[in-house]
C-alpha positions, 0 to 999 in steps of 0.5 A: 499477481499479473501486472499491466504494462503501459499507461492507458490513460490520457491524463496524468495520475493524481493520487486521491489519498484513499489509502487502498493501495496500502492495504491488503494481503502481502507485504512490501519487501525492503532492501538494506538501502531502503531500510537505512533510508527509512530509519534515517528518515524517522530518526531511529537506529536501523535495529529499532526500525527492523524491530518495530516495523519489519519482519524477516522472511524465511529467506532472510529478507525483510518485509514491512509489517501491517498494523494488524487491523482487519484491512491489513493496513501498512504500518506506515499508513495514517489518516488525517481528516479523511485523507491517508498518507505515509509516515515515511513518504520521503523515504518510501520503498521502491515497491510503494513509490512505483504504484501505479506507474511502474506496476499495478495489478490488472484490477487496480481500478477496482480499489484505486480512487485516482485510477478510477477518476482517470477512467471516469468511474465513481468511488472505489468499491473495494478497500484493499488490494486483495479481493479475498480480503475485501470479500471477508470484510464485507461478509463480516460487516453483514454479520454484525 
């Protein structure tokens, strides 16, 4: 996925808690240190954290799993009163913490409510970081 560099906006970013950056195809890679921090944050052993929240790749590294829903939401994403949050916010992996400052796809303004507000645009048209997944969801919704 291509990344943009620099900050093209004149104002500070404010997260609108839309949760769209926490949904879509792909996974969040986690390091050993991030796994330790997240497990400690949740008050559980590392072995339980890995068993409940991660999957191991063919190369032996670890990734956070999805909730198994149609939007492929991160296992730690939750909704409360229409706003989304992270169950491990205080111990978020660097990959999550870095969005949208350190990295963001070129099309991030299509799904991130905070970036759309900075750009003077309306609500996001997409629900996930994945264009193909959003198209599939829209098609499935039309067929219902």
